[in-house]
C-alpha positions as YAML, in Angstrom:
chain: A
units: angstrom
residues:
- id: 1
  name: UNK
  ca: [98.18, 101.19, 85.36]
- id: 2
  name: UNK
  ca: [98.86, 99.49, 88.63]
- id: 3
  name: UNK
  ca: [96.31, 97.15, 89.65]
- id: 4
  name: UNK
  ca: [96.01, 94.54, 92.71]
- id: 5
  name: UNK
  ca: [96.82, 90.81, 91.50]
- id: 6
  name: UNK
  ca: [94.01, 88.51, 92.02]
- id: 7
  name: UNK
  ca: [93.76, 85.51, 94.10]
- id: 8
  name: UNK
  ca: [94.09, 83.40, 90.89]
- id: 9
  name: UNK
  ca: [97.51, 85.22, 89.77]
- id: 10
  name: UNK
  ca: [98.89, 84.64, 93.40]
- id: 11
  name: UNK
  ca: [98.41, 81.02, 93.39]
- id: 12
  name: UNK
  ca: [99.80, 80.94, 89.94]
- id: 13
  name: UNK
  ca: [102.99, 82.79, 91.19]
- id: 14
  name: UNK
  ca: [103.07, 80.27, 94.04]
- id: 15
  name: UNK
  ca: [102.80, 77.30, 91.93]
- id: 16
  name: UNK
  ca: [105.23, 78.32, 89.56]
- id: 17
  name: UNK
  ca: [108.03, 79.26, 92.28]
- id: 18
  name: UNK
  ca: [107.27, 75.84, 93.77]
- id: 19
  name: UNK
  ca: [107.54, 73.77, 90.72]
- id: 20
  name: UNK
  ca: [111.23, 72.63, 91.34]
- id: 21
  name: UNK
  ca: [110.83, 72.72, 95.17]
- id: 22
  name: UNK
  ca: [111.09, 76.03, 97.30]
- id: 23
  name: UNK
  ca: [110.98, 77.18, 101.09]
- id: 24
  name: UNK
  ca: [108.56, 79.47, 102.57]
- id: 25
  name: UNK
  ca: [111.13, 82.34, 102.50]
- id: 26
  name: UNK
  ca: [111.79, 81.70, 98.77]
- id: 27
  name: UNK
  ca: [108.00, 81.55, 98.04]
- id: 28
  name: UNK
  ca: [107.00, 84.43, 99.83]
- id: 29
  name: UNK
  ca: [109.86, 86.82, 98.10]
- id: 30
  name: UNK
  ca: [109.31, 85.13, 94.78]
- id: 31
  name: UNK
  ca: [105.82, 85.74, 94.81]
- id: 32
  name: UNK
  ca: [105.91, 89.12, 96.48]
- id: 33
  name: UNK
  ca: [103.68, 88.51, 99.35]
- id: 34
  name: UNK
  ca: [103.70, 89.10, 103.25]
- id: 35
  name: UNK
  ca: [103.96, 86.18, 105.60]
- id: 36
  name: UNK
  ca: [100.35, 86.29, 106.29]
- id: 37
  name: UNK
  ca: [99.49, 86.11, 102.95]
- id: 38
  name: UNK
  ca: [101.94, 82.90, 102.38]
- id: 39
  name: UNK
  ca: [100.41, 81.20, 105.43]
- id: 40
  name: UNK
  ca: [96.85, 81.67, 104.16]
- id: 41
  name: UNK
  ca: [97.49, 80.66, 100.29]
- id: 42
  name: UNK
  ca: [99.85, 77.89, 101.37]
- id: 43
  name: UNK
  ca: [97.46, 76.39, 103.78]
- id: 44
  name: UNK
  ca: [94.89, 76.19, 101.09]
- id: 45
  name: UNK
  ca: [97.21, 75.07, 98.36]
- id: 46
  name: UNK
  ca: [98.53, 71.91, 100.61]
- id: 47
  name: UNK
  ca: [94.62, 71.45, 101.99]
- id: 48
  name: UNK
  ca: [93.43, 71.05, 98.33]
- id: 49
  name: UNK
  ca: [96.68, 68.87, 97.31]
- id: 50
  name: UNK
  ca: [98.14, 71.37, 95.09]
- id: 51
  name: UNK
  ca: [101.24, 71.52, 97.03]
- id: 52
  name: UNK
  ca: [103.00, 68.88, 99.06]
- id: 53
  name: UNK
  ca: [105.29, 69.68, 102.18]
- id: 54
  name: UNK
  ca: [108.40, 67.87, 101.89]
- id: 55
  name: UNK
  ca: [110.61, 67.41, 104.99]
- id: 56
  name: UNK
  ca: [114.31, 67.68, 103.60]
- id: 57
  name: UNK
  ca: [116.01, 67.53, 106.80]
- id: 58
  name: UNK
  ca: [115.53, 68.90, 110.33]
- id: 59
  name: UNK
  ca: [114.28, 71.70, 110.26]
- id: 60
  name: UNK
  ca: [114.58, 72.10, 106.51]
- id: 61
  name: UNK
  ca: [111.09, 71.93, 104.94]
- id: 62
  name: UNK
  ca: [110.55, 72.32, 101.04]
- id: 63
  name: UNK
  ca: [107.20, 72.72, 99.42]
- id: 64
  name: UNK
  ca: [106.67, 71.01, 95.85]
- id: 65
  name: UNK
  ca: [103.99, 71.35, 93.19]
- id: 66
  name: UNK
  ca: [102.12, 68.14, 92.90]
- id: 67
  name: UNK
  ca: [100.65, 66.87, 89.40]
- id: 68
  name: UNK
  ca: [97.23, 68.14, 90.43]
- id: 69
  name: UNK
  ca: [99.11, 71.59, 91.15]
- id: 70
  name: UNK
  ca: [100.85, 71.50, 87.87]
- id: 71
  name: UNK
  ca: [97.28, 70.78, 85.87]
- id: 72
  name: UNK
  ca: [96.04, 73.82, 87.93]
- id: 73
  name: UNK
  ca: [98.84, 76.08, 86.82]
- id: 74
  name: UNK
  ca: [98.48, 74.98, 83.42]
- id: 75
  name: UNK
  ca: [94.71, 75.86, 83.45]
- id: 76
  name: UNK
  ca: [95.31, 79.34, 84.88]
- id: 77
  name: UNK
  ca: [97.98, 80.07, 82.56]
- id: 78
  name: UNK
  ca: [95.54, 79.23, 79.50]
- id: 79
  name: UNK
  ca: [92.91, 81.40, 81.23]
- id: 80
  name: UNK
  ca: [95.14, 84.44, 82.06]
- id: 81
  name: UNK
  ca: [96.36, 84.43, 78.17]
- id: 82
  name: UNK
  ca: [92.81, 84.46, 77.01]
- id: 83
  name: UNK
  ca: [91.99, 87.19, 79.38]
- id: 84
  name: UNK
  ca: [94.87, 89.11, 78.21]
- id: 85
  name: UNK
  ca: [93.89, 89.27, 74.84]
- id: 86
  name: UNK
  ca: [90.71, 91.29, 76.09]
- id: 87
  name: UNK
  ca: [92.71, 93.26, 78.80]
- id: 88
  name: UNK
  ca: [92.24, 96.40, 76.62]
- id: 89
  name: UNK
  ca: [88.47, 96.06, 76.86]
- id: 90
  name: UNK
  ca: [88.48, 97.60, 80.55]
...
C-alpha cells in the first residue's frame, strides 16, 4: 500500500542525511523531496536549532545536524519503531 510520508518522516529523512553534513541538493534528492519542500523544512529545522548552516567555502554551504537534531532523530526513530509494530492495525 502506497501512502504519503508524514511531516515527521520527512524531517527524520532530512536529519539522517544531514548527520555527516550535506548540501541542499544532496538533502533534496536523498530525502526524495521537491525544492519548495526542502526550503520549507530546512527553514523550520534551522529556525528550531535542529540543523546548522555551515559555510565551507564560497559559495559552498553544508548543513549539519546539531546535538538537538540528533536527539530529535533518536526520538522520532523510537516513536516510528513503536508505531510500525501497530501498522497492521490500520
